[in-house]
C-alpha positions in Angstrom: 118.0 89.9 113.0 117.8 90.6 116.8 114.5 89.3 118.5 112.8 90.3 121.6 109.9 88.9 123.4 107.3 91.6 125.1 105.4 91.5 128.1 103.8 94.8 128.5 101.2 95.7 131.4 98.0 96.2 130.0 98.0 99.8 129.8 101.6 99.7 127.7 99.3 97.6 125.4 96.9 100.0 124.9 98.8 102.5 124.7 101.2 100.0 121.9 97.4 99.2 120.0 96.7 102.8 119.7 100.2 103.8 118.2 99.7 100.9 115.7 96.2 102.2 114.7 97.5 105.6 114.4 100.7 104.5 112.2 98.2 102.2 109.8 95.6 105.4 109.5 98.8 107.4 108.1 99.9 104.3 105.8 96.6 103.5 104.5 96.1 107.2 103.3 99.1 106.9 101.5 98.6 104.1 100.0 94.8 105.4 98.9 96.2 108.7 98.0 98.6 106.7 95.2 95.9 104.3 94.6 93.6 107.1 93.2 96.1 109.0 91.8 95.0 109.0 87.5 97.3 109.0 84.8 96.4 112.7 83.4 97.1 114.2 86.5 101.4 113.2 86.5 103.0 111.6 88.4 101.9 111.1 92.5 103.6 112.2 95.9 107.2 111.1 96.2 108.5 110.7 99.4 110.0 114.5 99.7 106.4 115.3 99.2 104.7 113.1 101.1 106.5 114.2 104.4 105.4 118.0 103.5 102.1 116.7 103.9 102.6 114.7 106.9 104.2 117.8 108.7 101.0 120.1 107.8 98.8 117.2 109.3 100.4 117.1 112.0 100.2 120.6 112.3 96.2 120.2 111.5 95.7 117.8 114.0 96.4 117.3 117.4 96.6 113.6 118.3 98.9 113.1 115.0 102.1 114.5 116.9 101.9 112.7 119.7 100.6 109.7 118.4 103.2 109.2 115.7 106.6 110.6 117.1 109.0 109.2 114.6 106.4 108.3 111.7 108.5 110.6 109.2 111.7 108.9 109.9 112.7 106.3 107.1 113.3 102.7 107.5 
């Protein structure tokens, strides 16, 4: 695993913190969706369905496409 040292300017650090906040928001929504899914409803949404929902959310929320340009890629 490679390691890199980052020395961002204050403006860059602000952008990075904003990106992390948006990524955490989207992640927490996905976790909450699974946590609140109850057994009588069948299976919780899988990866493909959550990707579809994310695409729809990007369409409905102007901040999301700018903030999360690569969040739908699988890691």
